[in-house]
N, C-alpha and C positions, 0 to 999 in steps of 0.2 A: 783601249777599248775597240773591239771590232765593231764595224757598222751592222745595224740590222735594219733592214727595210722592209716595210709591211704596213697595213692598215692598223688603226687604232680602233678598239671596241670599247664602247661607254655604256653602263648600265646604272640603273638606280633602284635600290631594293628596300623593302621595308617600309615603316611610316615616313611621310614626307616632312620636310621642314619648310619654313618661309624662305629659306635661302638655298635649298638643295639645288635649285636651277642655276644659281649664281656658280656653283662648283662645276656644273655641267658647261655653262658658258666658259669657264676658265681652261677647262680641258680642250673643249673644241677650238676656241681661239689660239691657244697655245700650240695644239697639234697641227694646225693649219701652217704654223709658222717653222714647224720642225721638218727639216729636210730628210729625216728618216722615215717619217709617216707619210705614207702615200694616200691617205683617205681616213676619213672618220665615220664610223658606223655607230648607230644607237640601238641597244637592244630595246625592243618594244616589250614591256612587262617583265623586265629583268631576265634572269637566267631561264626561267620558265618559258619565256617566248622565243628566247635565243635558240633553245633546243628545237622550236618548231620552225625555226628560219625567219623569224619576225625581226626585221631591221628596218631602220631608216637611215638615209644617206644624209648625215649631218653636215659633211662639207660642202653640200649644195644648198644648204639652207640660206636664205637671204642675210646678210650681215645685220640687218636691223632686227630680224628675229632673235639671232643668236645674242646681240647686245641687250634685248629687251627680256632675255630670260634672267638677267641679274636680278630684275625686280618682280618676277613673276612667281607666285608660290605654287605649291604642290609638286609633283614629280612629272616633267613634261613628257618624259619616255613613257610613263606608266611604270607601276611599281607590281612587286609580288612578294609572297611569302612562301617561297618554295623551297623545301628542303632537299638540296642536292644530294643524290644517292650515288655511292660508288659506281653502280651501274649505269649511271648518266655519264660518266666521265669519257668513255670512250666516244660517245655521240657528241659531247661537247668538243674533244679534239677534232672529230671529223668537221664540224663546222667551223671551227677556226682556220683549218686547212682550206675548206672550200671557199672562205671570204679573204683568204690570205692575211689573217690577222696576226700580228707579232706583238702587239701592245694592248694590254687590257686594263682598264680602269673600272672600278666599282665604287660607287658612292653610297654609303651606307654605314649601319652600325656593326655590333659584334657578330651577329648571323651572316652579313654580307661580307664581313672581313673573313670568316671562317670558308665562305664559299670561294673567295678569289684565292685564298691561299691552298685549297685543295686542288683547284683547277691549275694554279701555276706549278705546284709540286707534281701533279700527274704528267703535265706536259714535259717537264725536265726529265722525269723518270722515263718517259717515252722517247726522248731525243728530239722533241719539238722545242725550239727556242722561242719562248714567249717571256716578255716581260710584263708581270703583273703588279700594279700599285694601287692600293686602296686609298680612297679620299674619305676622311672622317665625316659622319653626319649622325646626329640624333638629338632630338629635345632631351632627351633623359640625362645627357652629359655623362652616362656611365661607361664611355669607351676607354679601354686601358691605353696608356702609353702618349696621352696628349693632355695639355693643360685643360682644356675645354674643346668642346665639338661645335663646329658650325651649326647654326640652328638653335642652340641653348640659348644664347643671349637675347634673341628675339622672343623665344617661347617663354623665358624667365622674364623679360618685361611685360609682356602680356598678363602673367599671373600677378606681377607686383601691381600693376594698373588695375586690374579687376579687383583685388583684394583692398587696395587703397580706397577705390570708390564704392565698392560693396561695403567695405567696412563702415564707410559713413552712413550709408543705407542701413546697415543694421543698427548702428548707434541710435540713430534718429527713430527707428521702427521699433525699438526695444519694448514698448509697451504692448506691441502687437505680436512679434516674434522674439522670443527670448534667446535664440540661438540660431547660427548659421553653420553648415558644414560645407566646406568648399573643398572638392576632390580634383587632384591633378593626376596626369599620367606620370608613370615611373614605377616599373615592376619591382626592381630590386635596389633602386637607389632614390634617394630622397632629395636630388638637387633641384628638382622643379620646385617641389612642394616648399623647400626651405627658401626658394627666392621671394615668397609671399611676405618674409620678414624684413624686406626692403620697403614695405609698405607701412611698417610700424613707425609712427612719428612721435607718440607720447607713450608712457607706461601703460595707459587705459585703452589705446587704440588697437584696432585689429592689425594682426592676428594675435590672439591670445594663446592658442595652443597649435603646434605644428607637429603632426605625426608622421614619422619617416620610415620607410621599411627597414632601415638599418637597426631600428630600435624595437625590440619586441614589445608587442602591445600588451599593456596591462590595464583591464578594464577598471579595475577599482582605483587606480592611480589617476587615470583618465577622468573618471567621475569626480573623484575627489578634487581635482585640479578645476574641472569645469564648475563645480559648485562655488569654489573659492573666487573665481573669477567673476561669476555672477554676482556674488554678494558684494564684490568690490566695484564692479562696472555697470552692473544691470543687464548685461547681455554677455554672450560668449560667441566668440568667432573662431571656428576650428578649421584648420586646412590639414588635409590627409593625402599621402600619396596612394595611388590605387593598390599598391602591392603590400600595404601595412599587415602584417601578420602576428599571430601569437608566438609565443616562445617555441612551440613544437612546429612552427613553420605554416600552419593552417591559416590562410588568408582571412581577415575578418569578413571579407566579401562572400566567402564561402563558395567561390566559383570553382567549378571542376572542369570547365572547358579549357582545352589546351591547343595551341596551334601547332603546325607542323615541325617546329623546333622544340616542342615541349613546353613552351612557355604559356603560363596560364593567361587566358583571354578574359581579362576583367571586365570588358564592355560587352562580352557575349552573353547568350541566354545560358542558363544553368547555374546562375548565382546572382547574388544581389550586390550592388556596389558598395564599396566600404563606406561612402557617404550615407547611404541609405541606413546600414547597419548602425552606424554611429548615430544617425538622427534617432532611431528607435531606442537605441540605449538611453540617451538623453530624455526623450520624451516619456518613456516607461518610467525612468528613475525620479524624475523631477516634475513630470506633469507638464512641462513647457510646451509652447507651440514653437514651431521653428521651420526653417526651410533647408534644403540641401542644393547645391550648385555643383553639376558634374560636366566639366567643360569638354571631356573626352579629346577629340582630335583637333578641336579648334585653334589651340596655341600652335599646331603644326603648320598652319596656312595663314596665319594673320601678317601678311605682308605690309600692311598699313602701320605697322608699329614696331619696326626693326630695332634691334639693339644697335648701339652706336658704331660697332665694329664689324657686325655680323655679316653684312653683304660682302664688304671688302675682303675679309678674311676667307668667306667660303670661296669667293672667286680665286683668291691666291692660292688656296689649297688645290684646287683645280689645276691651276698653272704649275704649281710646284710638282704635282705628280707626274706631268709631262716631262719636266726638267729631271726629275730623279730617273725616269724611265730612259730618257734619251742619253743619260750619263751612264747607263748599264745597269742600273739598280733593278731590283726584283724581289718580289716576295716580302714588301715592306708597305706600310701606310705612312701617309703624310702626318707629321706630328707637329704641333705648336708647342713653343716653350716660351713661358712667361719670364721676363727679365726680373731679377731681384729689384727691389726699391718700390717707392710709391709711385712712381711714374709707369703707367701702363706701357708695356712694349712686348711684342712677341716676336720671335725668330721661328724658323722651320728646321725640322729634323726628320729622322725616318725611324719608325718603330718596326721591328720585326712582326710580320704577320702571324708567325708561330707563337707569339706571345699575346698578341692582340685577340686573335681568335679564341683563346682558352681563358681570359681573365676579364674581370669587369672592375669598374672603379666606383666603389661605394664612397658615400662621403666619410672622410675621416674623423676619428672621435673628437679631434679638437675643434672642429667645426659645428658639434651637436653640444648643447646644453646639458650640464650634470643631470638634469631631470628627465633628458630624452625628449622634451617636448618643445624645444625651440632652437635657435641657433646662437653661436657666439659671435664675437667681433671678428674672429678669423674668417668666418664664412662671409660676412658683410663686406669686409675688406676684399675678398676673392670675388664677390659678385658684383659689386658696384660698377666697376669699369665696364662689365659686361651688358648691364642693363641700362646704364645711363641714368641721368637726372629724370626724376619723377616730378609731376606737378605739385605746387604747393597750394593747398586749399585752406580756406580760412574757416575758423569757428566763433561763433558767437561768444562774447564776453559774458559771464554769469553774473558780474556785479553790476552790470548796466540794466 
């Protein structure tokens, strides 16, 4: 391997997670120990800011600040959702040359991996030696090529805790509100909505229905199941992913607004949230009174309830990215591989950006119940180590 000396460039893109800054700390601290990397610059507001020359010298940050990033939520560098155009690539290359950058690390999801893949490929095509490595991040957990993504475990724990606690509230308030609809983020994948299943402690407890984008929505089946649950339990607790859609692909939210990557903006004006639509269906059909809960971006920044492995794994992904680049690898994303067996253990590998950038990772069919409105044991076994133990709450004994 030939030595390549130059600065490292680090960016964060897309929606944050509660542990994305732990990955940033992992890159910064590891880059500082690498003899090939002569400095570390951070993109301010992602690739969009970098095109304007907005950077911060991360190598000069106090050690305490970098260490503190491990437990600081949101995106410390600032984020963006800028769709990099082919016409931007020469300007990106000029900026890389200007700052003597030879190592590029982007922390993000599918769209971010597409960005670094295109930049790295353009540099190689134009004879500029740049090693680009992606660091996985997303609460949606839909990133191809890795067992799970840093950020998912903490967000999933949030959802499980909220549904566990709000489920008790819904049970005890059933004479006031007969149903609840809780919406999670997740455009195309139901990993986060499915995490609510970890809150279910008895056959009658919440959640009763989980709607995931992987399963086409059938209003008749949904209403029939809701009526059945209400008859059995006295109330209905529904969890839905924001991207749940009909068989023809139309979102039940009816949102028409799209971002710069052509992704539907379920939280934007121009449509109604899936939770509100489902609320109306239930109220109109049965005359029930109910409420909806739309958490939006809150699970992305809830650093007070991290998953048991999330902070450490996010940091290690950042450190591993530097290790891969220093060893000469480029055009890859850090990947986590789960060991077989009951004991939870992960190792690190590398997934080609050319594959990560064009694929997504929906929930596999064996993790979704046959009726499409709940999960199976396979999902629970997958998610439990990432979410950790939940509180045990008591229930009054009816015979006393």
